[in-house]
C-alpha positions in Angstrom: 56.2 52.1 -120.7 55.7 53.7 -117.4 54.0 51.6 -114.5 50.3 52.1 -114.4 50.4 53.6 -110.7 53.1 56.3 -111.8 50.7 57.1 -115.0 47.8 57.3 -112.3 49.4 59.3 -110.3 50.5 61.7 -113.1 47.1 62.3 -114.5 46.1 63.0 -111.2 48.7 65.7 -110.9 48.0 67.3 -114.1 44.4 67.6 -113.2 45.3 69.4 -110.3 47.6 71.6 -111.7 45.7 72.7 -114.3 42.3 73.4 -111.8 44.5 75.7 -110.4 45.4 77.4 -113.6 48.7 76.1 -114.7 48.9 75.4 -118.7 48.0 72.0 -119.4 51.0 71.6 -121.4 53.3 72.9 -119.0 51.5 70.9 -116.2 51.9 67.6 -118.2 55.4 68.3 -119.0 56.1 68.3 -115.1 53.9 65.7 -114.0 56.0 63.4 -116.7 59.3 64.5 -115.4 58.3 63.8 -112.0 56.9 60.2 -113.2 60.0 59.6 -114.8 62.4 60.3 -111.6 59.8 58.3 -109.4 60.3 55.4 -111.6 64.1 55.6 -112.2 64.2 55.9 -108.2 61.8 52.8 -108.3 64.1 50.8 -110.6 67.4 51.4 -109.0 66.1 50.7 -105.6 64.4 47.3 -107.0 65.6 44.1 -105.6 64.1 42.4 -109.0 65.6 42.8 -112.4 69.1 43.2 -111.7 70.5 41.5 -114.8 68.2 44.0 -117.0 69.3 46.9 -114.8 73.1 46.2 -115.8 71.6 46.4 -119.9 69.4 49.2 -119.2 70.4 51.3 -116.3 68.1 54.2 -117.1 64.2 54.1 -117.3 64.5 56.7 -120.7 66.5 54.2 -122.4 63.6 51.7 -122.3 61.2 54.7 -122.9 63.0 55.7 -126.0 62.6 53.0 -128.1 58.9 52.0 -129.8 59.4 48.5 -130.9 56.5 46.9 -133.4 55.8 43.5 -134.8 54.4 41.0 -132.6 53.5 43.2 -130.1 57.4 42.9 -128.7 58.7 44.6 -126.4 62.6 45.7 -125.9 62.8 41.9 -124.4 66.0 40.4 -126.6 65.0 37.0 -125.4 61.1 37.5 -127.0 63.0 38.9 -130.0 65.1 35.6 -130.7 61.8 33.7 -130.0 59.5 35.4 -132.2 62.2 35.5 -135.2 62.8 31.6 -134.8 59.1 31.1 -134.9 58.2 33.6 -137.6 60.9 34.1 -140.6 58.6 35.9 -142.5 57.4 38.7 -140.3 59.4 41.9 -140.0 60.4 42.4 -136.2 61.8 46.2 -135.7 62.4 48.8 -133.5 62.7 52.4 -134.2 64.7 54.0 -131.4 64.8 57.8 -130.3 67.5 58.4 -133.1 65.2 57.1 -136.1 67.3 54.7 -137.1 65.6 51.1 -137.5 66.9 48.0 -135.6 65.6 44.9 -137.2 65.6 41.4 -135.4 69.0 40.5 -137.2 70.5 43.8 -135.7 71.3 46.0 -138.5 70.4 49.5 -138.5 68.9 51.8 -141.3 
């Protein structure tokens, strides 16, 4: 998920562009691209999360996943802990290609 400060800047940029006559769809697309570029620059420059950066070097890799079940994120440690606590609950992740990866690692 895009950081809240970048989403706020994105919303402001969209409002300004629309007020100047730019179609909302075009303004939204441009603003989202700018947000992703800014987020990537911050991600690359940060001194925090370097191990995670090795696993997920680009923010779009993380943003392309929609995960469901127990409110899980892309954190594999959270998946393991949740799976250990609740064997009956299905934890899955729908990735950008449309395949579903379960907490067991298989794809459909």
